[in-house]
C-alpha positions, 0 to 999 in steps of 0.5 A: 388213862393215857394222853396223846400229845401234839407231836413235833410237826417239823420245820422247827414249829413250837406250837399250832392252833387247833382248827377242828376235831374229827372225833368226839368223846366216847368215839372208838378210833383206829391207828392213823385215823385223823383225830384233829386238824391244826393250823401251823404258821401257814398250813392246816395239818391233820394229826392222826391217831397213834393207836386204836382205842376209845377217846375218853376226853378231848383236852383242847377246843378249837381256837386253842393254841397248843405247844408241841408236847401239849395234851390233845386227847386222853385214851381209855386204857387198853391194848394199843398198837405203837405207831411211833407217834409220841404218846405221853403219860400225863396227868390232866392239867389243873384249871387255871386259878380264877384271878380277881379283877384288879382294883382301879388304878390308884393314880386315877382321880374319880369319885366313888360313883364314877368308879362304880359307873366305869365298872358297870360299863366295863371301862378302864379308868386308866384309859379315860381322858379326864376333863374334870377339875384337877384332872378328875374323871367325870361320869361324862368322860366314862360314858364317852369312853364306853360309847367309843368302845361299843363303836369299835370292833372287838379285839382280834387275836392274830392266829395262823397266817396273820400271826406268822406274818406279824412275827416275820415282820417284827423279826425283819424290823429287828434284824434287817438294815434295809435300803431301797433302789427304784427305777422303771422299765419301758415295756411298750414293746411287749407283745399282747398277752405277755405273762407279766409274772413269768417276765418278772421271774426272768428279770429276777434270774437276769438280776441274779446273774449280774449280781449274785450277792443278792441271791444269798442268806445272811447271818447277822450274828455270825456276820456270814453271807452265804451265796446260793447257786440255785434261785428258789424264788418266793412269790408273795401272794395276798389272800384274805387269810394273810400273806403267803410266800410259796417257793418256786424252786430252781427258776433259772433252770425252768422254761416259761411253760413249766413255771406257769404250771408251777404257779398254777399248782401253787394257787390251787394249793393256797386256795385249799390250804394244802401247801406243804410247809417245806414249800413255804420255806427256803426262799433265796430271794422274793418277788412281790407284784404288788402293782396288781392292786395299786402303788408305784414304788415301795420300801418292801420288807425282807424276811431273814435270812434273805438279802433282797426282795424285788417289787413290781408296781402298777403298770401305767401309760406315762409320758416318755421321750422316744426318738425326740418325740414325746409319746405315751408308753407302758411303764413298769415301776420296780423297787429293789429292797436289800439288806445293806449289811450283806449287799452294797448299793452297787450290787443292788444297782447292777441287779436292777439294771440287768432286770430292767434290760431283761424286761425291756426285751421284746420276747 
């Protein structure tokens, strides 16, 4: 037998989740025929067969997470064409040993009958709030805990997009020193039908022109800041699967029509889950229009190595004084969160001021 292993999918990815098999055991396949779909951080990728041959065994099931180099399929021995994909000669992994259930924690006080009840109902005694004499767990305590368990949804193992989001948020919390400045733009002068997203993109461009230090990457370990000449704007997009941040490249050099075409193409690819991994990496600064749903201001999360993210809150009519008269204007709240290790408050304020001035233009 020869074993085909999960190849390196690029972008430094170490593992992927198996989504669906396109072949079965006993099937004859040809080189480059799709074998399996796997989900990386934010995209579903088809893995092709490295050779012609017959599938002897599928080594993983949908939902399994597989490390790069982990076994995918076993081929029956026979002639094969080398297509350059990594194929290793591996022995089938031994099944994991069956581990006995751990004994009840020694520190929990409970009568044998109560322990038996907890075992029957699948209740962890260590998690039960005891109400008996001397801190002992009673049958009523166990039954109450069992009812609470049945009322809760079963635990959900994060995968795919949500798993990547959780990792990125934890990384941000560990590495970033965030600070946020907030203000509002009076957009009453906007013509009817103005494209809010395009206006916000132009505001980011204006902000970077006034404060280039926020379009940068920062390496906290080396304490190095790299200013980036091109603005590659990440657009935060909320979906049922989780948060995607595809990248609009070189936004300062593109007109409104070209940007809109790029945004629509992104949306189409996101719906089909066909966004190339390269288009989900390399943002120099990010825009989040969370106000499409709710909220005025926010302390947003920066994903390293970026230095800043601009958030747009919900547009609403608010009272303002114009020419000495109290009137209602459309107001757009803005929040700029920045990494205070790499940028000063003055740089952030200058960025926000320029962005507001751009947004308050008629056209």
